[in-house]
C-alpha positions in Angstrom: 49.3 -78.5 109.4 48.3 -74.9 109.1 45.1 -73.9 107.5 45.6 -72.2 104.2 42.7 -70.5 102.6 41.8 -68.8 99.4 38.8 -66.8 100.4 37.8 -65.2 103.6 34.4 -66.8 104.3 32.6 -63.5 103.5 34.4 -63.2 100.1 33.9 -64.5 96.6 36.3 -64.8 93.7 39.4 -58.4 92.2 37.0 -56.0 93.3 35.2 -54.8 96.3 31.4 -54.3 96.1 29.7 -52.0 98.5 26.0 -52.0 98.7 24.0 -49.1 99.9 22.8 -50.7 103.0 24.1 -49.2 106.4 28.3 -92.5 108.0 27.7 -91.5 104.9 27.4 -93.1 101.4 29.9 -95.4 99.6 29.6 -95.4 95.8 32.3 -93.7 93.7 31.2 -90.9 91.4 33.2 -89.7 88.4 32.7 -86.0 87.7 35.2 -83.8 85.9 36.3 -80.6 87.7 38.2 -77.9 85.9 40.8 -76.0 87.8 40.5 -72.4 88.9 43.1 -69.7 89.6 43.8 -66.3 91.0 43.3 -67.1 94.7 44.6 -64.9 97.5 45.6 -65.9 101.0 43.8 -64.1 103.8 44.0 -64.2 107.6 41.2 -65.3 110.0 40.0 -68.2 107.9 36.8 -68.9 109.9 35.4 -65.5 110.6 33.1 -63.6 108.3 33.7 -60.0 107.5 31.0 -57.4 107.1 28.0 -58.6 105.2 27.8 -55.2 103.4 31.1 -55.9 101.6 31.9 -58.8 99.3 35.2 -59.4 97.5 35.6 -61.0 94.1 38.4 -62.3 92.0 36.8 -63.4 88.8 37.9 -62.4 85.2 35.4 -60.3 83.3 33.2 -59.7 86.4 31.4 -56.4 86.4 31.3 -55.4 90.1 29.4 -52.2 89.4 26.6 -54.0 87.6 26.4 -56.7 90.3 26.2 -54.0 93.0 23.4 -52.3 91.1 21.4 -55.5 90.8 21.7 -56.1 94.5 20.6 -52.6 95.3 17.6 -52.9 93.0 16.5 -56.0 94.8 17.0 -54.4 98.2 14.9 -51.4 97.1 12.1 -53.8 96.0 12.2 -55.6 99.3 11.9 -52.4 101.3 8.9 -51.3 99.4 5.5 -52.9 98.8 5.0 -52.7 95.1 1.4 -51.6 94.4 0.8 -51.9 98.2 0.8 -55.7 97.8 2.7 -57.4 100.6 2.2 -60.8 98.9 4.6 -59.6 96.1 7.3 -59.2 98.8 6.6 -62.7 100.1 6.9 -64.1 96.6 10.2 -62.2 96.1 11.5 -63.6 99.4 10.6 -67.1 98.2 12.3 -66.5 94.8 15.5 -65.3 96.4 15.6 -68.4 98.6 14.9 -70.7 95.8 17.6 -69.1 93.7 20.1 -69.4 96.5 20.9 -65.6 96.7 19.1 -64.8 99.9 22.2 -64.2 101.9 22.7 -60.8 100.2 19.3 -59.7 101.6 18.9 -61.4 105.0 18.3 -58.1 106.8 15.5 -57.1 104.5 14.0 -60.6 104.5 14.0 -60.7 108.3 12.2 -57.4 108.4 9.5 -58.5 106.0 8.9 -61.8 107.8 8.9 -60.1 111.2 6.2 -57.7 110.0 4.2 -60.6 108.5 4.4 -62.5 111.8 3.4 -59.5 113.9 0.3 -58.8 111.7 -1.9 -61.6 113.0 -4.7 -60.6 110.7 -2.8 -61.6 107.6 -4.1 -65.1 107.7 -7.7 -63.8 108.0 -7.2 -61.5 104.9 -5.6 -64.2 102.8 -8.3 -66.3 101.2 -6.3 -68.1 98.4 -4.9 -71.4 99.6 -1.6 -70.6 97.9 -1.2 -67.3 99.7 -1.9 -68.8 103.1 0.5 -71.6 102.3 3.3 -69.3 101.1 3.1 -67.1 104.2 2.9 -70.1 106.6 5.9 -71.9 104.9 8.1 -68.8 104.7 7.5 -68.0 108.4 8.0 -71.5 109.7 11.2 -71.9 107.6 12.6 -68.9 109.4 11.6 -70.1 112.9 8.2 -68.4 113.4 5.8 -70.8 115.1 2.7 -70.1 113.1 -0.2 -72.3 114.3 -1.3 -74.9 111.9 -5.0 -74.1 112.4 -4.6 -71.2 109.9 -5.7 -73.9 107.4 -8.9 -74.6 109.2 -10.7 -72.0 107.0 -10.4 -74.4 104.0 -12.3 -77.2 105.7 -16.1 -77.8 105.2 -18.1 -76.8 108.2 -20.4 -79.8 108.0 -17.9 -82.7 108.0 -14.6 -81.1 108.7 -13.0 -82.3 105.5 -11.1 -80.1 103.1 -13.3 -78.6 100.4 -13.6 -80.2 97.0 -13.2 -76.8 95.4 -9.6 -76.9 96.6 -8.9 -79.8 94.3 -9.5 -77.7 91.2 -6.6 -75.3 92.0 -3.2 -77.0 91.1 -1.2 -74.1 92.3 -3.1 -74.1 95.6 -2.6 -77.8 96.0 1.1 -77.5 95.4 1.3 -74.7 98.0 -0.7 -76.7 100.5 1.4 -79.8 100.0 4.6 -77.8 100.4 3.4 -76.2 103.6 2.3 -79.5 105.1 6.0 -80.7 105.1 6.8 -78.3 107.9 4.6 -80.0 110.4 5.6 -81.2 113.9 4.3 -84.1 115.9 0.6 -83.7 116.9 -0.3 -81.3 114.1 -3.0 -83.6 112.6 -4.4 -80.9 110.3 -1.1 -80.8 108.4 -1.1 -84.6 108.1 -4.7 -84.3 106.7 -3.5 -81.5 104.4 -0.6 -83.5 103.1 -2.8 -86.5 102.4 -5.5 -84.4 100.7 -3.2 -82.4 98.5 -1.0 -85.4 97.7 -4.0 -87.5 96.7 -5.4 -84.8 94.4 -2.1 -84.0 92.9 -1.5 -87.6 92.0 -5.0 -87.7 90.5 -4.1 -84.7 88.4 -1.1 -86.6 87.0 -3.3 -89.2 85.4 -5.6 -86.6 83.8 -3.1 -83.9 82.9 -2.2 -83.1 79.3 0.3 -80.3 80.2 3.8 -81.7 80.2 5.1 -78.7 82.1 2.4 -78.9 84.8 2.9 -82.7 85.1 6.7 -82.3 85.6 6.0 -79.7 88.3 3.6 -82.0 90.2 5.9 -85.0 90.0 8.8 -82.9 91.3 6.7 -81.5 94.1 5.5 -85.0 95.2 8.9 -86.6 95.0 11.1 -83.7 96.2 9.0 -81.3 98.2 10.9 -78.0 98.7 11.3 -78.2 102.5 12.8 -81.7 102.4 15.0 -81.0 99.4 18.2 -79.1 98.8 17.4 -75.6 97.5 20.7 -75.7 95.6 19.7 -78.7 93.7 16.6 -77.0 92.4 18.0 -73.5 92.0 19.2 -73.7 88.3 15.9 -74.9 87.1 14.0 -72.3 89.1 16.2 -69.5 87.8 15.7 -70.6 84.2 11.9 -70.9 84.6 11.4 -67.7 86.6 8.7 -65.4 85.0 9.0 -62.4 87.4 6.5 -61.2 90.0 3.6 -59.3 88.5 5.7 -58.0 85.7 8.8 -57.2 87.8 12.1 -58.8 88.5 12.6 -61.4 85.8 15.8 -60.0 84.2 17.1 -58.5 87.4 16.9 -61.7 89.4 17.9 -64.0 86.6 21.1 -61.9 85.9 22.0 -61.6 89.6 21.4 -65.3 90.2 23.3 -66.5 87.2 26.4 -64.3 88.1 26.2 -65.7 91.7 25.8 -69.2 90.4 28.9 -69.0 88.2 31.0 -67.5 91.0 29.8 -70.1 93.5 30.7 -72.9 91.1 34.3 -71.6 90.9 34.5 -71.4 94.7 33.4 -75.0 94.9 36.0 -76.1 92.4 38.7 -74.4 94.3 37.6 -75.9 97.6 37.4 -79.4 96.1 41.0 -78.9 94.8 42.1 -78.0 98.3 40.4 -81.0 99.9 41.8 -83.4 97.2 45.4 -82.1 97.7 45.0 -82.5 101.5 43.7 -86.0 101.0 46.5 -87.0 98.7 49.1 -85.5 101.1 48.0 -88.0 103.8 48.9 -91.0 101.5 46.3 -93.2 103.1 44.7 -94.4 99.8 48.1 -95.6 98.6 48.9 -97.3 101.9 45.5 -99.0 102.5 44.2 -100.0 99.1 40.7 -101.0 100.3 39.9 -97.6 101.6 37.4 -95.6 99.6 39.2 -92.9 97.7 36.3 -90.4 97.1 37.3 -86.8 98.0 34.7 -85.5 95.6 31.9 -87.4 97.4 33.2 -86.4 100.8 33.3 -82.7 99.8 29.8 -82.9 98.4 28.4 -83.1 102.0 29.7 -79.7 103.2 29.0 -78.2 99.8 25.4 -79.1 100.3 25.2 -78.4 104.0 26.8 -75.0 104.1 25.4 -73.1 101.1 26.5 -69.6 101.9 29.5 -68.9 99.6 31.2 -67.0 102.4 31.7 -70.2 104.4 34.6 -71.5 102.3 37.0 -72.6 105.0 34.3 -74.1 107.1 33.4 -76.4 104.2 37.0 -77.4 103.7 37.4 -78.2 107.4 34.1 -80.1 107.6 35.2 -82.2 104.5 38.2 -83.3 106.5 36.1 -84.4 109.4 33.7 -86.3 107.0 36.7 -88.0 105.3 37.7 -89.6 108.6 34.2 -90.9 109.2 34.6 -92.8 106.0 38.2 -93.9 106.7 37.5 -95.2 110.1 34.4 -97.0 108.9 36.5 -98.8 106.3 39.1 -99.8 108.8 36.4 -101.3 111.0 34.5 -102.9 108.2 37.3 -104.1 105.9 40.6 -104.4 107.8 40.7 -105.0 111.5 40.0 -108.1 113.7 38.0 -107.4 116.8 41.2 -107.4 118.8 42.9 -104.9 116.5 39.8 -102.7 116.4 39.7 -102.7 120.2 43.3 -101.4 120.3 42.4 -98.7 117.8 39.3 -97.6 119.8 41.4 -97.6 123.0 44.0 -95.4 121.2 41.4 -92.9 120.1 40.0 -92.8 123.6 43.4 -92.0 125.0 44.2 -89.5 122.3 48.0 -89.6 122.7 50.6 -89.9 120.0 52.4 -92.6 122.1 49.2 -94.8 121.7 50.2 -95.4 118.1 52.9 -97.9 119.3 50.1 -100.2 120.6 48.5 -100.5 117.2 49.2 -102.8 114.3 51.5 -101.1 111.8 48.8 -100.7 109.1 46.8 -98.5 111.5 49.7 -96.1 112.3 49.2 -93.6 109.5 45.4 -93.4 109.9 45.6 -92.8 113.6 48.3 -90.1 113.2 46.4 -88.4 110.4 43.2 -88.3 112.5 45.1 -87.1 115.6 46.9 -84.3 113.7 43.9 -83.1 111.6 41.5 -82.8 114.5 44.1 -81.1 116.8 44.8 -78.6 114.0 41.1 -77.9 113.6 40.7 -77.4 117.3 43.8 -75.1 117.4 42.6 -72.9 114.6 39.1 -72.6 116.1 40.9 -71.4 119.3 42.9 -68.8 117.3 39.7 -67.4 115.9 37.2 -67.7 118.7 39.3 -67.9 121.9 38.1 -71.3 122.9 39.8 -74.6 122.2 37.2 -77.3 121.6 39.7 -80.1 121.0 38.6 -82.1 124.1 35.0 -82.2 122.9 36.1 -82.9 119.3 38.2 -85.9 120.4 35.3 -87.2 122.5 33.2 -87.5 119.4 35.8 -89.7 117.7 36.1 -91.8 120.8 32.3 -92.3 120.8 32.3 -93.0 117.1 35.0 -95.7 117.4 33.2 -97.2 120.4 30.0 -97.5 118.4 31.9 -99.1 115.4 33.5 -101.5 117.8 30.2 -102.5 119.3 28.9 -103.3 115.8 32.0 -105.2 115.0 31.6 -107.4 118.1 28.0 -108.1 117.2 28.8 -109.2 113.7 31.9 -111.2 114.7 29.8 -113.2 117.3 26.8 -113.6 115.0 24.6 -111.6 117.4 21.7 -109.7 115.9 20.8 -107.0 118.4 17.2 -105.8 119.1 16.0 -103.1 116.7 16.1 -100.5 119.4 19.7 -101.5 120.5 20.8 -101.4 116.9 19.2 -98.0 116.3 20.5 -96.4 119.5 24.1 -97.4 118.6 23.5 -96.6 114.9 22.8 -93.0 115.7 26.4 -92.7 116.8 28.0 -95.0 114.2 26.3 -92.9 111.5 29.0 -90.3 112.1 26.4 -87.5 112.1 27.0 -86.5 115.7 30.8 -86.2 115.2 30.3 -84.1 112.0 27.7 -81.8 113.6 29.8 -81.2 116.8 32.7 -80.1 114.6 30.3 -77.9 112.7 29.0 -76.4 116.0 32.5 -75.2 116.8 33.4 -74.2 113.2 30.4 -71.9 113.3 31.6 -70.2 116.5 28.7 -71.6 118.7 31.2 -72.7 121.3 31.4 -69.1 122.5 27.7 -68.4 122.2 24.8 -69.0 124.6 24.1 -72.3 122.8 25.5 -75.5 124.3 26.1 -78.9 122.9 23.2 -80.2 124.8 21.0 -77.7 123.0 21.8 -79.3 119.6 21.7 -82.9 120.7 18.1 -83.4 119.6 18.5 -82.0 116.2 21.7 -83.9 115.7 19.9 -87.1 116.8 17.1 -86.5 114.3 19.5 -85.9 111.4 21.4 -89.1 112.4 18.2 -91.1 112.6 17.2 -90.0 109.1 20.6 -91.0 107.7 20.8 -94.3 109.5 17.3 -95.3 108.4 17.8 -94.2 104.8 21.1 -96.2 104.7 19.4 -99.2 106.2 16.7 -99.3 103.6 19.2 -101.5 101.8 18.6 -100.2 98.3 22.0 -101.2 97.0 25.2 -103.0 97.9 28.2 -100.8 97.9 30.7 -101.6 95.1 34.1 -103.0 96.0 33.1 -103.6 99.6 33.4 -107.0 101.2 32.8 -106.1 104.8 29.7 -107.0 106.8 27.2 -104.3 107.6 24.1 -104.7 109.8 20.7 -103.3 109.1 17.8 -102.0 111.1 15.5 -103.9 108.7 17.3 -107.2 109.5 16.9 -106.6 113.3 13.2 -105.5 112.8 12.3 -108.7 110.8 14.0 -110.9 113.4 11.8 -109.3 116.2 8.6 -109.3 114.0 8.4 -112.8 112.6 5.4 -112.0 110.5 6.9 -108.9 108.9 7.8 -109.2 105.2 10.7 -107.2 103.7 8.1 -104.9 102.1 6.3 -104.2 105.4 9.6 -103.6 107.1 10.6 -101.1 104.5 7.2 -99.3 104.9 7.8 -99.2 108.6 11.2 -97.6 108.1 9.7 -95.0 105.7 7.1 -94.1 108.3 9.9 -93.7 110.9 11.7 -91.3 108.6 8.5 -89.3 108.1 8.0 -89.1 111.9 11.7 -88.1 112.4 11.3 -85.2 110.0 8.6 -83.9 112.4 11.0 -84.0 115.2 13.6 -82.3 113.1 11.1 -79.5 112.2 10.4 -79.1 115.9 14.0 -78.6 116.8 14.6 -76.4 113.8 11.9 -74.0 115.1 13.5 -74.1 118.6 17.0 -73.3 117.3 16.2 -70.6 114.8 17.4 -67.8 117.0 19.9 -65.4 115.4 22.9 -67.1 117.1 22.1 -70.7 116.1 20.3 -70.1 112.8 23.2 -71.2 110.7 23.6 -74.4 112.6 19.9 -75.2 112.4 19.7 -74.6 108.7 22.9 -76.7 108.1 21.3 -79.6 110.1 18.3 -79.4 107.8 20.5 -79.5 104.8 22.3 -82.5 106.2 19.0 -84.4 106.3 18.0 -83.1 102.9 21.3 -84.4 101.4 20.7 -88.0 102.7 18.3 -89.2 100.0 20.7 -88.0 97.3 23.4 -90.2 98.9 21.3 -93.3 99.3 18.6 -93.3 96.7 20.0 -95.9 94.3 18.3 -96.7 91.0 17.8 -100.2 89.5 21.4 -100.0 88.1 22.7 -99.4 91.7 23.9 -95.9 90.7 23.0 -92.5 92.1 21.8 -90.4 89.1 20.3 -87.6 91.1 23.5 -87.2 93.1 25.6 -87.3 90.0 23.4 -84.6 88.4 23.6 -82.5 91.5 27.4 -82.7 91.7 27.7 -81.7 88.0 25.5 -78.7 88.5 27.4 -77.5 91.5 30.9 -78.0 90.1 
């Protein structure tokens, strides 16, 4: 099955623009998707071309205007308007929140490097929002700024944060957002999160401003660092007021053009994934399988936000599809004996192994075998290294983990919480997905190894597994048996109520975010930056996939999908 693509990853939808610079959820979601046209086939589907040239194929698109807008922003980034470096930091923040920062990465890197090297900046900044902004932007891009830059806001007598801070809503929001980037042991950031969160909640009860109240609620529920920037982008673009009188129309026009083009790219990619899924015929053959290509594609759409990574998103969607498919086979179809045969076949990774399987498993095994081999072959054609052995190993590990769970449930065994969680990190499917992403991003030929990404993958898997096991809803049309960390925890802790168990899980998720932040900082070198950011986005996507409302639906996820497609 050859990879056919519509964009090179460094292209958009017929002009060339040259700038002047040298396991995963289970509820079906119905969202309409209009078709798109005028796509061209290009070679080298996984490699990016020069960042200084972008190709479009979009009716009515003014390439000259777009290029001028990009150049205007580049000029602003290279200068300090009125000698105010904070304006440039605010501009960097705006570009990232609008989702157009990939056009300006060189300029952004230069600004942040200069900010980091000037160790006096945190002495000069006296406003809590300014300190928070600099701290957050630097940490987001991998600069390990010490958390004690916030000590200046503490009272000298008792070491608590000053009451005067509570009067500044903008400062409180900035402090709360900055505190989300903490790692284990940074107690001052824990104090800062508690202080700012408490005073922001107090503001909600006494606030007459609807706009300010909405901002506070959004900050507390979806802090920027732990949320998908793409989910918040449209609102930020519409509400953007400019930076000290500059940039409102320029950035809004640029971001809205990009937003429209990116939506069309997503529509085309979804169409490709849907056609591929239909061509397998698995949904017709195995009627109980989830048939949700839209939901499966939403993961890579959220994880890989750079519009130039089109083919990577498509290939990753195929991988995610099979996590769902195999999960359903283990959960809904096979006996333990049949599932053992399937796991053995995946471990052997030979076509002849299909003859040892029940007939209903033949098509699924063959589809997995062909798809993963094709992905490996195409990575080899691009990067000169064939990762198929490592890719197949992830599927063997995944099936072995599914089989262990199946044996537990079939025998009525409830494992210890630690046993369940250790196996659950693998059965979540996150490790399999991120290993494929590792090679799709070309890291197989870099100085980064699979061992280097094991910790960040484990943290993302832990966050997904625990969110899933909060048990906020029962999947529709699913009759299989699933275990739960909460069930295992309550069995071990006889006095623990369901409410206490859920609070324990939420605390574990908060702690795991600190580990994720630590690994993100470690992996933010130039060669592994894209993988680290994608791993964060994976964790950010999890609440959207599992945060069911009282009607057992996913309104935030539905809203996100509609906005992106």
